[in-house]
C-alpha positions in Angstrom: -44.0 -23.1 35.4 -46.7 -20.9 33.1 -45.0 -18.9 30.5 -46.7 -15.9 29.4 -47.2 -15.2 25.5 -46.5 -12.1 23.7 -47.6 -10.9 20.6 -45.0 -10.5 17.6 -45.0 -7.0 16.3 -45.2 -7.1 12.5 -43.7 -3.3 11.5 -40.2 -3.1 11.0 -37.6 -2.2 13.2 -34.7 0.2 12.3 -31.3 -0.3 14.2 -28.4 2.2 13.8 -25.2 -0.3 13.6 -22.8 0.9 16.2 -20.8 -1.0 18.9 -23.1 0.3 21.6 -26.3 -0.3 20.0 -24.2 -3.6 19.1 -24.5 -4.4 23.1 -27.5 -3.3 23.9 -29.0 -6.0 21.4 -26.7 -8.4 22.9 -28.4 -7.5 26.5 -31.8 -8.0 24.9 -31.4 -11.6 23.5 -29.4 -12.6 26.6 -32.3 -11.4 28.8 -34.7 -13.1 26.6 -32.9 -16.2 27.2 -33.0 -15.9 30.6 -36.5 -15.4 31.5 -36.8 -18.0 29.3 -34.6 -20.5 31.3 -34.1 -19.0 34.7 -36.5 -20.5 37.8 -36.5 -17.0 40.0 -37.3 -13.7 39.3 -33.8 -13.1 41.8 -31.8 -15.0 39.5 -33.0 -12.6 36.5 -32.4 -9.8 38.3 -29.0 -10.5 39.2 -28.0 -11.3 35.8 -29.6 -8.2 34.3 -27.2 -5.9 36.8 -24.2 -7.7 35.2 -25.3 -7.4 31.8 -26.0 -3.7 32.6 -22.5 -3.2 34.0 -21.2 -4.8 31.0 -23.0 -2.5 28.4 -21.6 0.4 30.4 -17.8 -0.7 30.2 -17.7 -1.2 26.8 -19.6 1.8 26.0 -17.1 3.6 28.1 -14.2 2.0 26.3 -15.8 3.0 23.0 -16.1 6.6 23.8 -12.6 6.9 25.4 -10.9 6.0 22.0 -9.4 8.9 20.4 -11.4 10.2 17.1 -9.5 11.5 14.2 -10.1 12.9 10.6 -9.2 15.3 8.3 -9.8 16.4 4.7 -8.3 19.9 3.1 -7.6 21.1 -0.2 -5.0 22.9 -2.2 -6.9 26.3 -2.4 -9.0 27.9 0.0 -11.4 29.7 -2.8 -12.5 28.7 -6.0 -10.3 30.6 -8.2 -8.0 28.7 -10.6 -4.9 28.2 -8.6 -1.1 26.6 -9.5 1.3 25.5 -6.9 4.8 25.2 -8.3 6.6 24.3 -10.7 9.7 24.7 -8.3 13.6 24.3 -8.1 13.5 22.2 -5.2 11.2 19.7 -3.2 8.3 20.9 -1.5 5.7 19.9 0.8 2.2 20.8 -0.3 0.0 22.8 2.1 -3.6 21.8 1.8 -4.6 25.2 3.0 -8.6 25.0 2.8 -9.5 22.7 5.8 -13.1 20.7 5.2 -12.7 18.5 8.3 -10.0 18.4 11.4 -11.3 16.4 14.2 -8.6 15.7 16.7 -6.9 18.8 15.2 -3.9 16.2 14.1 -3.6 18.3 10.2 -1.6 21.7 10.7 -3.2 24.0 7.8 -0.1 26.2 8.0 2.8 23.6 7.2 0.5 20.6 5.2 2.1 18.4 8.1 0.0 15.5 9.7 1.5 14.7 13.2 -0.1 11.1 14.8 -1.6 12.0 18.4 -1.7 8.4 19.3 0.2 5.1 17.9 -2.4 2.9 15.4 -3.3 2.4 12.1 -4.1 5.3 9.5 -5.7 5.5 6.2 -4.4 8.5 3.7 -5.3 9.5 0.6 -4.3 12.1 -1.4 -5.0 13.8 -5.2 -2.9 15.5 -7.5 -4.2 17.5 -10.9 -1.7 18.3 -13.2 -0.5 21.9 -13.1 0.9 24.4 -16.2 4.2 22.7 -15.8 2.2 19.6 -17.8 3.5 16.7 -15.0 2.1 16.5 -11.4 5.1 14.1 -9.7 4.5 13.8 -5.7 4.4 11.6 -3.2 3.5 11.2 0.4 5.6 10.7 3.2 6.1 9.6 6.5 9.0 11.2 8.4 11.0 11.7 4.9 10.7 8.4 3.9 8.6 7.8 0.5 5.4 5.8 1.5 2.9 6.1 -1.8 3.2 8.3 -5.1 1.5 9.7 -8.0 2.6 10.8 -11.3 0.4 12.6 -14.6 1.3 14.9 -17.3 -0.9 16.4 -19.7 -0.8 19.3 -22.1 -2.6 22.2 -20.2 -2.3 24.4 -23.2 -5.4 21.7 -24.4 -7.5 23.0 -21.1 -7.5 19.3 -20.1 -5.9 18.8 -16.5 -5.2 15.1 -15.6 -5.2 14.1 -12.1 -4.1 10.7 -10.3 -4.9 9.4 -6.6 -3.4 7.3 -4.3 -4.0 5.9 -0.8 -1.6 4.0 1.7 -2.4 2.6 5.5 0.3 3.5 7.6 1.3 2.1 11.4 2.0 5.4 13.1 3.8 5.7 16.3 2.7 9.0 18.3 4.5 12.1 16.9 5.2 10.6 13.3 4.8 12.9 10.6 2.6 12.7 7.4 2.3 14.8 4.6 2.8 15.2 0.6 5.8 16.7 -1.5 5.5 18.1 -4.8 8.8 16.8 -6.4 10.7 19.6 -8.3 10.0 20.6 -11.8 6.3 19.4 -11.6 3.5 21.3 -10.5 -0.2 20.8 -9.0 -3.5 22.6 -10.0 -6.7 23.3 -7.9 -9.8 25.2 -8.1 -11.4 24.2 -4.5 -11.3 20.7 -4.2 -9.7 18.9 -7.0 -6.5 18.6 -5.6 -6.6 17.0 -1.7 -5.2 15.5 1.1 -7.4 13.8 3.9 -6.8 10.4 6.3 -8.2 9.5 9.4 -7.5 6.8 12.3 -8.6 3.6 11.7 -8.2 2.2 15.1 -5.7 2.1 17.9 -2.8 -0.1 19.1 -1.3 -0.9 22.2 1.7 -2.9 20.3 4.7 -1.6 21.1 
């Protein structure tokens, strides 16, 4: 059997890295192999239909995955703002929502509620307020998962900050939030003290 030859393109080709694109590229590679090795046109058409069905299935599964991500800062304006100190532990409410895909974060309470089981990643930053220390922690259902402690002298005009992050295995309905311990405070002027999180991947494990 004679095989046709195609000229190679010299111009660079850019691909978008995504599961869908990877699937399409896999089809192209396999199809090229089929053209070389398959003897009949009907076999090529049959394999092409099979590969197309697989790509459509993969794309459907990918698009069906939940999308969850949020970021919020403590203050809704650019004005200087100090939260605390309080005489009791207080949940920090990050009111200025920048992103809230999936609406899992509540800017009225400061609490993130997991919509599905999966692995989530959270970060939070605390800038020292007028108490001279920022002592805060990220909690999962009232249990401390990560903490930040920083101290400074606000009278000097220099405000230190701390940050931390953690990956958590959550089930649907788990609560994640930041608590400012009594006697400490936080400072913000738009986006210095922030709380963020997103779903890495869902999990079917029981």
